[in-house]
DOTIKE-73767 format. One record per residue (C-alpha): x, y, z. Coordinates in steps of 0.5 Angstrom, whole numbers, padded with zeros to 4 digits, always signed. Each point is the difference from the previous one (the first is absolute). Example, Ala and Ser with C-alpha at 12.3 -4.5 7.8 and 13.67 -1.06 7.14 Angstrom:
<recs>
+0025-0009+0016
+0002+0007-0002
</recs>
This chain:
<recs>
-0001+0000+0001
+0003+0007-0002
-0003+0007+0003
+0002+0007-0003
-0002+0006+0005
+0001+0006-0003
-0003+0007+0004
+0003+0007+0002
+0005+0002+0005
-0003-0001+0007
-0006-0004-0003
+0000-0006+0003
+0003-0004-0004
+0005-0004+0004
-0004-0001+0006
-0005-0002-0006
+0005-0005-0002
+0003-0003+0007
-0006-0001+0002
-0002-0005-0006
+0007-0004+0001
+0000+0000+0006
-0006-0004-0001
+0003-0006-0004
+0002-0006+0003
+0008-0001+0000
+0007+0004+0000
+0000+0007-0001
+0004+0005-0004
+0000+0007+0000
+0006+0002-0005
+0002+0008+0000
+0001+0003-0006
+0002+0008+0004
+0007+0000+0001
+0003+0004+0006
+0002+0006-0003
-0002+0006+0005
-0003+0001+0006
-0009+0001-0003
+0004-0008-0003
+0002-0002+0006
-0008+0003+0004
-0003-0003-0006
+0003-0007+0001
+0000+0001+0009
-0007+0001-0001
-0002-0006-0005
+0004-0004+0004
-0005+0002+0007
-0006-0002-0004
+0003-0007-0002
+0001-0002+0007
-0004-0005+0003
-0002-0002-0008
+0004-0007-0002
+0005+0005-0004
+0008-0002-0001
+0002+0005-0004
+0004+0000-0007
+0003+0006-0002
+0002-0001-0007
+0001+0007-0004
+0002-0003-0007
-0001-0007-0003
-0007-0003+0002
+0003-0005-0004
+0006-0002+0004
-0004+0000+0008
+0000-0007+0003
-0007+0000+0001
-0003-0007+0005
-0004-0004-0005
-0007+0002+0001
+0000+0006+0004
-0004+0004+0000
+0003+0007-0003
-0002+0007+0002
+0005+0005-0005
+0000+0008+0003
+0000+0002-0004
+0000+0001-0009
+0002+0007+0000
+0006+0000+0004
+0003-0007-0004
-0002+0003-0006
+0005+0007+0002
+0005-0004+0002
+0000-0004-0006
+0000+0006-0004
+0004+0004+0003
+0005-0004+0005
+0006-0002-0003
-0001-0007+0001
-0007+0000-0003
-0001-0003-0006
-0007+0005-0002
-0007-0003-0001
+0001-0006-0004
+0004-0001+0007
-0007+0000+0004
-0004-0004-0004
+0005-0006+0001
+0000+0001+0006
-0006+0000+0001
-0001-0007-0005
+0005-0003+0004
-0003+0002+0007
-0007-0004-0002
+0004-0007-0003
+0002+0001+0009
-0006+0002+0004
-0006-0003+0002
-0003+0008-0001
+0003+0006-0002
-0004+0007+0002
+0004+0006-0003
-0002+0007+0003
+0001+0006-0006
+0000+0007+0001
-0006+0004-0006
+0003+0006-0001
-0002+0001-0007
-0007+0005+0002
+0005+0007+0003
-0001+0003-0005
+0007+0004+0000
+0005+0000-0005
+0007-0004+0000
+0006+0000-0002
+0003-0005-0006
+0003-0003+0006
-0007-0001+0004
-0004-0003-0006
+0005-0005-0001
-0001-0002+0007
-0007+0001-0001
-0001-0003-0007
+0004-0006+0003
-0005+0000+0006
-0006+0000-0004
+0002-0006-0005
+0002-0005+0006
-0006+0002+0003
-0004-0002-0006
+0004-0006-0001
-0002-0003+0007
-0007+0001+0000
+0000-0003-0006
+0002-0006+0003
-0002+0001+0007
-0006-0004+0003
-0003+0005+0005
+0002+0009-0002
-0002+0003+0006
+0000+0008-0001
+0000+0002+0008
-0004+0007+0001
-0001+0002+0007
+0003-0006+0004
-0006-0003-0005
+0002-0006-0006
-0004+0001-0006
+0000-0006-0004
+0003+0002-0007
+0001-0008-0001
-0001-0006+0004
-0002+0001+0007
+0000-0002+0007
+0004-0006+0004
-0005-0006-0001
</recs>
């Protein structure tokens, strides 16, 4: 099974994704993609760690090359988040570009029992962006579209509530 969770900043998408994964039997792997570049990043990482406390997640930090991650067979993976991973793969010297993101998702799907991917909805701000930011937004948009096609469930989170665009709640 594959679930894509999309939403704006502070929409409740992480909480929704965590509750979905904690409802599944078996091992839970939290695949963290945010590099701790600065204090703001470290604060966000700390906040997410606190929110996961006591939920049975094992944390694996992986900033690029998901295809090289060693995942326990059949584990339930929560990848947080596709937006960070895409930026890492596009701009990090170790990054492999958009194709590396998709190869990584394929590798995870081949190993896990259930994959839940959290991604940001960043396309409706209406702001004018520079070419480099547009490159990132276009890459993330393409990845989100491809993942949505492949996913069994696509949930857009609005004000903490899931709007199912495809599939629905777990049985």
